[in-house]
N, C-alpha and C positions, 0 to 999 in steps of 0.2 A: 504493500500500500504506500503511495507517495506521501512524503513528509513535507509540510509547508513551512518555509522559512521566509520571514519578512526582511527585506534587504533595503538599505538606504545608502545613497551615495551623496555626501554633502558637497556638491559642486556648485550650487547656485541657490538663491532664495526660493525658487519655484520648484526645486527638486522634491519628488514624491517618493513614498515608500511603495515597494512592489513585492508581491508574493512570488516565490519560486517553489515549484514542486519537484522534488528529486526522490529517487528510490530510497528506501529505508537504510540500505547499506552503502549509500553513495559516499565517495571521497570528496574532500574539499576541492580537488581539481575538477570534479564533475560539476560542482556548483559554479566554480569560476568560469567554466566553459559555457554553462547555461546563461550566466550573466553577460558574458562577452558577446554571445550570439543573440541576445534579446533585442528586439526592435527598439526598445526604450533606451538601450545603452550602446548599441552597436557603433553608431557614429562617434559618440563621445569617447569611447574606449579604443578607437582605432589608433594603433601605434603607441598605446599607453601600457605601462606595466601596472597591474592591479594587485592589491593586497586585501585579503579578507580579515576582518577583525571581529572576534566574538564580542557581542554586546549583551543584549538581553535586559538592559537597564533603562534605555531611552524610551520614553513614551512617544507614540506617534502624534499625540495632541498636546498642546496647541500647535498646529502646523506652521503658523507664521513665526514661531520662535525656534523651530526645529533646527535650522542651520546653525544658529548660534549655540544651541545646547549641544549639538553634535560636535562642533568645533571644540568646545570646552571639554567634552568627554574624551576626545582624541588626545588632548594635552595631558589629561590625568591618567588615562588607562591604556594608552597605545602600547607601552613596553611589554605588557604581559598578555596582550590580546591577539597577537598575530597567529593566524592559522596556517599550518603547513600543508601544502597541496597534497602530499602523499598520505596524510592521515585521513581517517574516516571522520565524517561529521559527528558520529556518535561519541568520539573521543572528547569533543568539546561540548556536546549536548547529551550527556548520558541519560537524562530524563526527557529528552526531546526539546524542541523549541518552546517558547512561551505560549501558553494557551491563547487561542485567537481572541477571546473576549478580554484579555489583559491589554491588548493593543500596544504591544511592545515591539521594538526593533531587535531582531535576533542578530543580524550581521551588518556591520558598516563596511562599505567598500571605499577604499581610498586609492588614489593614483599619485604619481609623482607631482602632477599639477596641483592637486589638492594639498599635498603636503607642503609644497613650496609656498602656496598661497597663504597657508596658516602658520608659516615658519616651520623650521625643522622640528620634528617630534622625536623625543628620546626613544632609543631602542629599535628604530626602524632604519634599515639600510636603504637609502633612496638614491636614485640616479642624479647626475648633475642637474643643477637648477633648470626646471622646465621653463621658468620665466625668462631666464637668460636665453634658452633655446628659441623661445617665441620671439624675443627681441631681435636675435640674429636673423631669424627667418623674415621678420618684418623689414629689417634693414635691407636685406637682399632683394626684396620684392619691389622693383621699380618698373615693372612691365608696362604699366599704364601711364607713365610719366614721360612727356615729351622733353625735348632738350630745353635747358634754361632760357636760351635766347628766343626760342619759339613761343614759350609760355609767356615771357615778359612782353611780347608784342601782341599776343592774342589770349586774353584771360579765359576765353571759352575752352581753350585746350586744357585748362586746369580743372574743369568740372567733369564729373561723371554724368551718367544719364539721369540721376536723381537730383542733380544740382549741387551735390557735395564736392568737396575738394579731393582730388585724387592723391594717392600716395602717402596718406597719413601726415599731411602738412597742416599743422594747427597754427594758423597765421592771422587769427582774428577776423577772418572773412570766410563764410558769412558770420554774422554777429557773434554767435555763441561757439564758434569754432576756435576755441583756445583752451589752454590748460592752466594749472597753477603757474605762477610767475617763475621764470627761469632764475631770478635772483634768490629764490628759496633753496636752490639746489647746488649753488656754488658760491663760495665766499668771494671769489674774484668778481663775479657778476653782481653780487650784493654791493660791494664797494663801488663798482662802476656806476650802478644805478644811483647810489647815494650821492656820489660826487656830481653826476650830470644833473640830478634833480635840484642841486643847490649851488649853482654857479655863482650866485651873489652872496653866499653865506660865509662871512668871515670866520665863523667858528669851525667851518670845514676847511677852508683854504688858509691854514696857518702858514707862516713864512717858510717853513721847511717843505711845504707841499706845493707852494706856488710855482707856476712855470717860470723858467729862467728868462732873463732879458733876451738871450739868443733865440729861445723858442718863440717868444712873443714877436720878435722881428721876423722870423720865418712865417708866422701866422699872418702878420700884417701883409707881407708880400703875397702870401697865398690868397688872401681875401681879394686883394687887388687883381691878381692874375685870374681868379675864378670869375670875376665880373666881365672879363674880356669875352668877345664873341669869336668862337673858333669855327672853322669850316667843317671840322669833323672830329671824331673821338681821338684819333692818333695825335692830332695837334694838342688837344686838351691834356693828353697823357704825358706830354713833355713837361707840363707843370706838375702833374700828380705824382709821377715816379719819385723825383728827389724829395718832394715834400714829405710823403708818408714814410719813406725810408729814414728821413731825419727824425720824424716823430717817434717811430718805433725803434730807432737806433739799430736797424737790422736791414739786410738786403732781402728784397722780395723775389718771388718767382713770377714770371709774366707769361700771359697766354698759357696758363696752366691747364693741361689736358688730363682728364681722368683716365686711368688705365684701361678700363673695360666697360664703362657705362655711358660714355659720351658726355659732352659738356666741356666748355672751356671757360675758365675764369680769367678776368682781366689781370688780376694780381692776387697772389696768396702769400702768406707767411706761415712757416711751420710745417712740420711733417710728423704727426698728423696736423691737420689744419688748425691754426690758431686764429688767423685773421683771413677773411675773404673780402676782396674789394671788387665791386662791379661799377662800371662807368657808363653814363649816357651823356652825350654832348649837350643836349638841351631837353627840358621837359616836353613830353609828347613826341620825341624823336627816338624810336627804337625801343620803347617800353619802359618798364619800371626796374631801376637798377637794384633796389633792395630785394624785390621779389625774385629777380634773377639770381641773386646771391643765396637766397633761401633754397631755391630749387637746386642750385649747384651743390649745396651742402647735403641735401637729401640724396642726390646722386652719389656724392662722395662716400657716404657711410654704407652704400651698397657694395663698394669694392671689397674684394676678398681680403685685401691688406688691412681693411678697417675692422675685420672681425674681432681680433684680440681687444680692440678698444671698446667696441660695442659690448663685449662680455664683461668689461671691468670698469667702464666709465659711462657717463652720459655725453661724452664727446663734446665738451663745451667749445664754442667758437664765437668770435665776434665778426659781424658782417657790416661792412661799410658800403653804403650806397651813395655814389656821387652822380648827381644829375644837374648838369650845368653848374650853377653857383649854389646849389643846395647839397648839404652833406647830412646823411642819416647814419646813425649808429644803432645796430640791433644786436641782441644776444640770442643765441640759439643753442639747443641741445637735442640729443636723440634719446628718447625713452619709448621705444616701440613706434616712434613717429617723431617728426621735427616739431618741437615747441619753440616759438620765437616771441620776442617782445621788442618792439621798437622803443628805444630809450630816449632818443632825441632826434629832431629834424630841424636843422639850422640853415636859413638862407643867409648867404654871405654878401655883404655890400658895404660900401664906404659912404658915410654921410657925416653930419656934424657931431654925431655921437659915436664916431668910429673907435674912440678909446675903449668904450664899453664893449663894442663888438670884438675888438682884438683881444681883450682880456677874457671874454667868454670863450672864444675859439681856442685861446691858449690853454685855458683850464680844461676844455674838452679834450684837447690833445694830450695834456698831462695825465688826465684820467685814463685815456686810452693807452698811453705808454705804460702806466702802472699795472693796468689790467693785463696787457700783453706779457709783461714780466711775470706776473702771478701765474698766468696760464702756462708759460714756458716752464716754470718751476714745477707746476702740477704734473705736466706730461713727463718731465724728466724723472720725477719720483715715482711714476706709475710703473708697477712691477708687472710686466706682461707674462712672467713665468708663474705668477701666483695663481691659485685656483680662482675661477670666476666667482664673483659674489653679486648679491642683489642690493647692496647698500646704496649704489648710485641711482636706483630707481625711486628713492625716497628723499625727502628734503634734508638738507644739511644747513640749517639756519645759522645766521650770525647775529648775536645780540647787539643792540645799539650801545650798550654800556659794557665796558671791559669787565666789570665785576659781576655781571650776570653770567652764570654758567648754565649752558644747555644741559638738561638732564640726560642720563644714559637711556636710550630708547631702542627697543627692538621692534621695528615696524613690521606689521603683519599684513596689512592690506589697506586699500582705500575704503572709506565708508560711504555708503549711499545715504541720502537723506532719511531713508527708512531704517537706518542703523544696520544694514547688511553689508558684509564684506564683498567687494567686487575687485576684479583685476582688469585694468584698462586694456590689456592686450588679448582678452579672450574674445575671439571672433564670434563664437556662438551667442554671445551676449553683447554684441556691438552696440545695439540701440541703447541699452541701459548704460553702457560705459560712456557713450557719447553724451548722454544727458547729464551724467555726473562729472564729466571731464573738467569743467571749469573750476570745480570746488577743490579746496585743499583740506580735506578732512580724512583722518587716518585712524586706524585702530593699532595700538601698540602695547608692548610691555614696558613699563617704566621700572628701571632697576635702581634701587638705592639701598641704604643700610638696613632697611626693614624687609628687603626681599624684592619680589616682583609684584607689580600692580597692573591690572588690566585697565587701560586708559584710552581716552579719545584725544587725539592731537589735532588741533584746528589752527589754521592760519587765516587771518581775516584782517581787513583794513581798519576795522573799528571794533572796540570791545570795552564794556564797562566793568572793570574789575571790582569796583566798590559795590555795585549792585549785586554782583554774583556772590561776593563774600558775605554780604548782609544776609542773603537768603540761606547760604550754606550753614551759617551758625544755628539756624532753626530747622535744619534738615529739609529745607524747601528747594534746594538745588544740589546737584552732585558736588562732591568735594573738588575744589579747585586746587590742584596739586602744584601748578606752575603757571606763571604769567610773565611775559617779557615783551618789550617792544624790540623789534629787530631793525637792523640797519637798512633793511629793504623796505621799511615803512609798514610792515605787517605787524600784527599782534600775534604772538604764539600763546595758545591757550591749551593747557593739559588738564583734563578733568577725569574723574573716575568714569569708567564705562558702566552704563546702566542697561541691562537687558530688559527691554520694555515691550509691552504690547502696544500696537497702534491704539490711539485714543478711541477710534471708532469701535473697538472691541471691548472697551472697558465695562459696559453694562453686563457683559457675559461673565465678568470676573469679580466685580465688587460694586457696591452701591455708588452710582454716579454722583450722588449728593456729597459723598466723601471727597470725591475728586474736586468738585466745585468748591467745597469748603477749604481745601488746601490751597487751591489757586487763589481764592479770595484772600486768604491769610497772607499769601506771598505778596500779592499786589498791595494790600493794606500796609504791610511792613515796608515795602518800597516807598509808598506814598508818604508814610510818616517820616521817612528820610528825604522827602522832597524829590524822589526819583520816579521816573515814568519808565515802565518796561518797554512800551512802544510797539511790540510785535506779538501780541498775545493770540497767536493762531494755534490750532491743535498740534501742528508739527513741532511746536516749541514747548510741548508738555510731554514728559515721560512718566511712566508709572513704575516707580521703584517697587520691587517685589515685597519689600518689608516696610518701607517708609510711606509709600503711596505716591501721589502726584508730586512732581517736581518741575520747576521751570529750567529750561536750558537755552543757550544761545542769547547772550546778553549783548549782541552786536549793536543793537539800536537803542539800548537803554540810555537815558540821559536825565539831566536836571529839569524839573518842571519849570516852564516859563523862560528857560534860558537856552537849553540845547535844541538843536533842530534835527528833523528827519533828514536822511540823505536825499540829495536831488534825484537819485535813481529809485527812490522808494515807491513801491507799488501801492497806491492808495485805495485800490478796489477792495471791497469787503471791510474797510475800516470806517471809523466815524466820519461823518460828512465834512467835518471841519479839518480833517487831516490833509495837509498839503505837502507836496514835494518841497523840501527845504523849509518847511513850515515849523513854527515853534511847537515843542512837545507840551502836552497838557494831560494832567491826571484823568480828566474826563474821557480821554480817548481809551484808556485802559478799562474804565468802568463800562464803556460801551461794548468793548470786546468780551468782557465777562458775560454780559447779557447775551451776546451772540453765541458764546460757548455753551451757555445754559440751553439754548435752543437746539444746538447740535446734539448735546448729550440726551436731552429729552426725546428727540426724534429717534436716536439710536436705541434708547431704552424701550420705547414703545414697540420697536420692531423685533425685540427679543421674544 
């Protein structure tokens, strides 16, 4: 008589449990073969090594928290749960699998991809990083990308049939086609952004950092020369070549052709690439120089010679686009695709305020020189003989204050807004990955003297630490373990991870009035401190399994009657007086509590 085993593979938030029927005397290998051949798993498991782990403890319900519960179970139990293919299933289940009415998972299926996504688990021998392999495969796949010069002249060549950008180029076009800022991933980029954003800030441009008189003289001549009208690009390059070699204090390579992927760059520095420069004689003549540089970089990482760098780094590069008398500086990196950020675009001209222009350009060039030196040292120190790692796939933030120390973190995955782990390079979940790509929210293990803590790491442009700490003292917000402002102008926020049900499911678990009571208490506490939460939507409320409802995401919290909402704030579904860049008011929170009450009452009636 066949025996029924319930199997679960924790590979995505929509994963389901499936029953498998095998003969009573079947071996583990028989069940593995059945799983691999199943229509539900066949495509996912193609070319994957699979491991079966005896479970019997995990409940199938609630389904919407199963992935997180399974991930935690793997970390705690994997070392003693591995099933050997040659053994019979009876060896692991002498009394048989769990009774059907217990609704338990008998066996958890894991692959190398799952293990890498959840960090390495003790006691399991796994293949080299599947994430690294995916990154290398993505790097090499440039079949649909035309040459840089063609694309820069005709933007239609960059789009696929759906209107999306080909070749994993995340270049802020269309509007949401971007990722976390490159300055979060490399200290050289963070410093470059910091300096270029503050060309008039004397606290940044101390005497020891200021451009020399010689460099300022070169910049003055370059500005004048850039304003000339040249017949063609070769004539303009007579000006560009000596200038940028003087800025970088290094000789460049010109008309640089890629080994085997096509594409020629006007000028490059470094091997691997540290700086790429593309030139256009005038705006509207020959396309977009910066875009051409981004596409050239995308082609470059597809070369076989780049494979060791893709495996061990995010291949940081600076791209200079020169178009007539305009100079643009961008940073780019490769993490399964090219992420880029344009840091500055400067038109060069001489007028009555030319002294300020010369100083600005001089400081731009000084910042560029310092970044080039930092990246040269970075690549010089990169050990290509070391085993590939995944550290470069995650942020490496630089605090704004020297005495702030970034905590030790073991990143596990990116987090969706629903609190689920996602991997941005998983093709089978591309739509979800694309939707979450712009956000820099991660799940990690924070390591300190007390051991490891399961945390959420968030990078955001704005955050109210005081509001968060106020609620934390009353267990109305998760513990704030770390906060710092970064040199890249982000806030880094590390909080305890709370495994939570969606608020829409709360009536099924506990009295919704308890949730409302805790939310009202939290808002009243903020209001007594003259603070406004500002964004009291259901997605900013989590249900702690022990404490109850908590508020999260204090990005928009501010002082009543003083602070303003962001100019980009979505005012729909908020109080009618809420305006973009408008003053924050406590009444706005009170209105959102009444809206929350309606949502919970409707959900409660449907149960």
